[in-house]
N, C-alpha and C positions, 0 to 999 in steps of 0.2 A: 568687319563682318567675320564671324567665326567660320572655320573650315571643318568639314567632317568628311572622312573617307569611309566609303561603304563597299562591301563586296556583294556582287549580285551574279546570278547565273548568266550565261551567254544569252539565253532566251530573254531574260529581263532587260539586259543591256540593249539587245536588238529592238525590243519593244520601245524602250525609252527613246532610242535614236530615231525610230520610225515616227514617234510623236513629234519630235523636233523637226524632222524632215517635212512633216505636214505643214509646218509654218506657224503653228499656234504657240510654240515655245522657241526661245532664242538659243537655248542650250539644254543639255540634260540636267544641269544644275537648276535651271529655271523650272523645268518640269517637276523635279523632286521638291523644290520649294513650294510649288503649287499644290502638290499632293499633301505636303505637311500642313499647309494652311487649310485645305479642305478637311483634313482629319481633325484639326483643331476646332473648326466650325461644327463638324458633326458631333464631336465630344461635348461641346458647349450645349448643343441642342439636346443631346442625350441626358446631360445632367439637369437641364431645365425640365425635361419631361419627367425624369425621376422625381424631382422636387415637387412637381405638380401632382404626380401620382401619390406621393406621400401626403400632400395636403388633402387630397380626395379621400384617402384611406383614413385619415385622422378626423374627417368631418363626420357629423352625426348622420345617422341613417334617416332617410326621409320616407314618408308614406306616400309621396307623390308618385304617380306613374310616369313613364317616359312621355306619354301623350300629354299629361298635365304640364310637364316641364317644357315640352315643345310648344304648347299653346301659350304659355307664359312668355317664352322668349319671342314668339311671333308677335304677340300683343305689344311687347316692349319695343320691338323694331318697327312696328306699323304705326304706333301712336306716338 
């Protein structure tokens, strides 16, 4: 496992230590690893959303109203 040293304010250090004291994390390193994993997950979600937005923006304009689309989706899921 790689090692990384970081500098944080006393307030952030206290916060991390309080999270460990709550029992959810075994150490401040465990806490930071969890934060990094969550950040990775959020970035993956953001990239996926941006890709879907790009697909939507590249799609042709429809003459359907929002009600038309809603009714079509409802019919597909009911039948």
